[in-house]
C-alpha positions as CSV (number, residue, x, y, z in Angstrom):
1,M,-23.0,-13.0,25.6
2,D,-24.5,-15.8,26.9
3,E,-21.7,-17.3,27.4
4,V,-19.9,-14.7,29.1
5,F,-22.8,-15.0,31.9
6,R,-22.7,-18.2,32.1
7,A,-18.8,-18.6,32.2
8,L,-19.2,-16.0,35.4
9,A,-21.7,-17.6,37.2
10,D,-19.4,-20.0,38.5
11,P,-17.2,-19.3,41.7
12,S,-13.9,-21.2,40.6
13,R,-14.1,-19.3,37.1
14,R,-14.4,-15.5,39.0
15,R,-11.3,-17.0,40.9
16,L,-9.3,-17.4,38.1
17,L,-10.4,-14.1,36.7
18,D,-9.2,-12.5,39.7
19,L,-5.7,-13.9,40.0
20,L,-5.4,-13.2,36.4
21,N,-6.0,-9.7,37.2
22,A,-3.9,-10.3,40.2
23,R,-0.9,-11.3,37.5
24,N,-1.2,-11.3,34.4
25,G,0.1,-14.2,32.3
26,Q,0.1,-17.3,33.8
27,T,0.8,-20.9,33.1
28,L,-1.8,-23.5,34.0
29,R,0.7,-24.8,36.5
30,E,1.1,-21.3,38.6
31,L,-2.9,-21.3,38.2
32,C,-3.1,-24.5,39.8
33,G,-0.8,-23.7,42.8
34,E,-3.5,-20.9,43.5
35,L,-6.3,-23.0,43.6
36,D,-7.8,-26.4,45.9
37,M,-9.1,-28.2,42.8
38,S,-6.9,-30.5,40.5
39,R,-5.3,-30.1,37.2
40,Q,-8.2,-31.5,35.2
41,A,-10.7,-29.2,36.8
42,V,-8.3,-26.0,36.3
43,T,-8.2,-26.7,32.8
44,K,-11.7,-27.2,32.0
45,H,-12.6,-23.9,33.9
46,L,-9.5,-22.2,31.6
47,A,-11.6,-24.0,28.5
48,V,-15.0,-22.4,29.8
49,L,-13.1,-19.0,30.3
50,E,-11.5,-19.0,27.0
51,S,-14.7,-20.3,25.2
52,A,-16.2,-17.0,26.7
53,G,-13.4,-15.1,25.0
54,L,-12.7,-13.6,28.8
55,V,-9.1,-15.5,28.8
56,A,-6.7,-15.2,25.9
57,T,-4.0,-17.5,25.3
58,V,-0.3,-16.6,24.0
59,R,2.5,-19.5,23.4
60,R,5.9,-18.9,24.5
61,G,8.2,-21.5,24.1
62,R,6.7,-24.9,25.9
63,N,4.3,-22.8,27.5
64,K,0.5,-21.7,27.3
65,L,0.3,-18.3,29.1
66,H,-3.3,-17.4,30.3
67,Y,-3.9,-13.4,30.0
68,L,-7.3,-11.7,31.5
69,N,-9.5,-10.2,28.3
70,A,-11.5,-7.7,29.0
71,A,-13.4,-6.7,25.3
72,P,-16.7,-8.8,26.9
73,I,-16.9,-6.8,29.7
74,N,-16.7,-3.8,27.4
75,D,-19.6,-5.3,25.4
76,I,-21.9,-6.3,28.3
77,A,-21.4,-2.7,29.3
78,E,-22.4,-1.5,26.0
79,R,-25.4,-4.1,25.4
80,W,-27.3,-4.0,29.1
81,I,-25.7,-1.2,30.9
82,G,-25.2,1.7,28.5
83,R,-29.2,2.3,27.3
84,Y,-29.7,2.7,31.4
85,D,-26.8,4.6,32.9
86,R,-23.8,6.5,31.1
87,D,-22.1,7.4,33.9
88,R,-22.0,3.9,34.9
89,V,-20.6,2.7,31.2
90,R,-18.0,5.6,31.9
91,A,-17.0,3.3,35.7
92,L,-17.0,0.1,34.1
93,G,-14.5,1.3,31.0
94,D,-12.7,2.5,34.2
95,L,-12.2,-1.1,35.6
96,K,-11.5,-2.6,32.1
97,R,-8.8,-0.2,31.6
98,S,-7.9,-1.1,35.1
99,L,-7.7,-4.8,34.6
100,E,-5.8,-4.1,31.5
101,D,-3.5,-2.3,33.1
102,G,-2.9,-4.8,35.9
103,P,0.7,-5.5,37.5
104,M,2.5,-8.3,35.3
105,D,5.8,-10.0,36.2
106,K,6.2,-10.4,32.1
107,P,4.7,-7.3,31.0
108,S,2.5,-7.2,27.6
109,F,-0.3,-6.6,26.4
110,V,-3.4,-8.8,25.0
111,Y,-7.0,-8.2,23.6
112,T,-8.9,-10.5,22.3
113,T,-12.2,-9.3,20.1
114,Y,-14.7,-11.2,17.5
115,I,-15.7,-9.3,14.4
116,R,-18.4,-10.1,12.3
117,T,-16.1,-9.6,9.1
118,T,-13.9,-11.8,6.8
119,P,-10.3,-12.4,7.3
120,E,-9.6,-10.9,4.0
121,R,-11.2,-7.3,4.6
122,L,-9.5,-7.6,8.2
123,W,-6.5,-8.0,6.8
124,Q,-7.4,-4.7,4.5
125,A,-8.1,-3.1,7.3
126,L,-4.7,-3.8,8.7
127,I,-3.0,-2.4,6.0
128,D,-4.6,-0.5,4.0
129,P,-3.9,3.7,4.6
130,E,-6.5,5.2,3.9
131,F,-8.2,2.1,5.8
132,T,-6.6,2.4,9.2
133,R,-6.5,6.6,9.0
134,R,-10.8,5.8,9.5
135,Y,-10.4,4.4,12.9
136,W,-7.1,5.4,13.9
137,G,-8.5,8.6,14.1
138,G,-6.4,10.0,11.2
139,T,-3.2,8.6,11.2
140,A,-2.6,6.4,8.1
141,L,-0.1,3.6,8.3
142,R,1.9,2.3,5.0
143,S,4.0,-0.3,4.3
144,D,4.2,-3.0,1.0
145,W,4.2,-5.4,4.3
146,R,7.0,-7.6,3.2
147,A,9.9,-8.5,6.5
148,G,12.0,-6.2,6.6
149,S,10.5,-2.9,4.9
150,P,9.8,0.0,7.4
151,V,5.8,1.2,8.4
152,L,5.6,4.8,7.6
153,W,3.2,6.9,9.6
154,Q,1.3,10.0,8.7
155,M,-0.1,11.8,11.4
156,R,-2.7,14.3,9.9
157,P,-3.5,14.3,5.6
158,G,-1.5,15.8,3.3
159,E,1.5,15.6,5.9
160,E,4.5,14.1,4.4
161,F,4.7,10.1,5.5
162,R,7.4,9.8,8.2
163,D,10.0,6.8,9.3
164,L,9.6,6.3,13.5
165,G,12.0,2.8,12.8
166,Q,9.1,0.5,12.5
167,V,9.9,-2.6,10.7
168,V,8.0,-5.7,9.4
169,L,9.3,-8.6,11.1
170,E,6.1,-11.1,10.3
171,S,3.3,-10.8,7.0
172,D,1.1,-13.7,6.7
173,P,-1.9,-12.2,4.5
174,Y,-4.9,-13.2,6.5
175,R,-3.3,-14.9,9.3
176,R,-0.5,-12.9,11.2
177,L,1.4,-9.3,11.2
178,S,3.9,-8.1,13.3
179,Y,5.9,-5.3,13.2
180,T,8.1,-3.2,15.7
181,W,7.1,-0.5,17.6
182,H,8.1,3.3,17.7
183,H,9.7,5.0,20.3
184,F,7.7,8.4,22.2
185,Q,8.2,11.4,19.9
186,P,8.3,15.0,20.8
187,E,4.3,15.5,20.3
188,H,3.8,13.0,22.7
189,A,5.5,15.0,25.1
190,E,3.7,18.2,24.1
191,M,0.5,16.2,24.6
192,F,1.4,14.4,28.1
193,G,3.0,17.6,29.6
194,W,6.3,15.7,30.3
195,T,9.2,17.6,31.5
196,R,12.4,17.2,29.4
197,E,14.0,14.6,31.9
198,E,10.3,12.3,31.6
199,F,10.4,12.7,28.2
200,A,13.9,11.3,27.7
201,E,13.9,8.8,30.0
202,Y,10.5,7.5,28.5
203,A,12.4,8.1,25.1
204,A,14.9,5.8,25.4
205,E,12.6,2.7,26.5
206,P,13.7,-0.9,24.7
207,R,11.3,-0.8,21.6
208,S,8.6,-2.9,21.7
209,K,6.6,-4.6,19.0
210,V,2.9,-5.9,18.1
211,T,1.6,-9.0,16.8
212,F,-2.2,-9.3,14.9
213,E,-3.0,-13.1,15.1
214,L,-6.4,-13.6,13.1
215,E,-8.5,-16.8,12.5
216,P,-11.6,-17.9,11.0
217,A,-14.6,-18.1,14.1
218,G,-17.6,-19.1,12.3
219,E,-19.3,-15.8,10.6
220,A,-16.8,-13.8,12.6
221,V,-13.3,-13.3,12.7
222,R,-10.9,-13.6,16.1
223,L,-8.1,-10.7,16.3
224,T,-5.7,-10.9,18.8
225,V,-3.5,-8.0,19.6
226,I,0.0,-9.2,21.1
227,H,2.1,-6.1,22.5
228,D,4.8,-7.2,23.7
229,G,8.7,-6.3,24.8
230,F,8.1,-4.1,27.0
231,E,10.3,-3.7,30.3
232,P,8.5,-3.7,33.8
233,G,6.9,-0.1,34.7
234,S,7.1,0.7,30.9
235,M,5.0,4.2,30.5
236,M,4.5,2.7,27.0
237,L,2.9,0.0,28.5
238,Q,0.3,2.1,29.9
239,A,0.0,3.8,26.9
240,V,-0.9,1.0,24.4
241,S,-3.1,-0.6,26.9
242,Q,-5.6,2.7,26.8
243,G,-4.9,3.2,23.2
244,W,-5.3,-0.2,21.4
245,P,-8.7,-1.0,23.2
246,A,-10.4,1.9,21.9
247,L,-8.7,1.9,18.7
248,L,-9.8,-1.9,18.1
249,S,-13.3,-1.2,19.0
250,S,-13.2,1.7,16.1
251,L,-12.1,-0.9,13.9
252,K,-14.4,-3.2,15.0
253,T,-17.2,-0.8,14.7
254,L,-15.8,0.1,11.0
255,L,-16.0,-3.3,9.9
256,E,-19.2,-4.3,11.1
257,T,-21.4,-1.0,10.6
258,G,-19.5,0.8,7.8
259,E,-19.0,3.8,10.2
260,P,-16.1,4.3,13.0
261,L,-16.7,5.3,16.6
262,P,-16.9,9.0,17.0
263,A,-13.2,10.5,18.1
264,E,-14.3,11.4,21.6
265,V,-15.2,7.8,22.0
């Protein structure tokens, strides 16, 4: 947390975060074009922000794209604000969602968090049905987790596992897991009160994919979640941008304390 405060203390670094908030997924060249400083100086500032966890990077071919990561903002809220004023925590949560849902010309969701656990235990939490049930709000995921295998969903205990068309794309134990994502289902339309026409439009969106990258970081594991493959204006992007932060916070809490966050959080 000290690194986060030090990173935010510099106005140039705050400007970089503002630029990524306005348009996420920018290259170093694009960011340099918006700032009156040398490429070397921008690189150093980005390194500080990345070290503090405020910026996450993703390789796309030869390009290295930079994304605003709002997880440390939530940590600051819980540590320094939550104990004094719960209403401000909720307001900061709204700000975090706003940052993650900002306009992007490369529609993607990128989120990085550090979890005090081992790569082996985090991997188990991503693939074990009984583990996923605890922080997915009762939903269990089942697969043999080999490339090409289906990922089945059980929405509630006792129900049949359902094939929603999700397929494992890559499975490198303790390092990287990737699979295609489902389309909207009829229960989503009922939950959100969509009309038949709205549901048909949202359900026709191209299938997206989610990738989990695990990297050891001292006594913790750096988990980066990349959910991409969206079209501009995607309703699914809006949904996952709000859903993933809460789910990953619950996963982090479960691994570090033995209990997930309450369902209403």
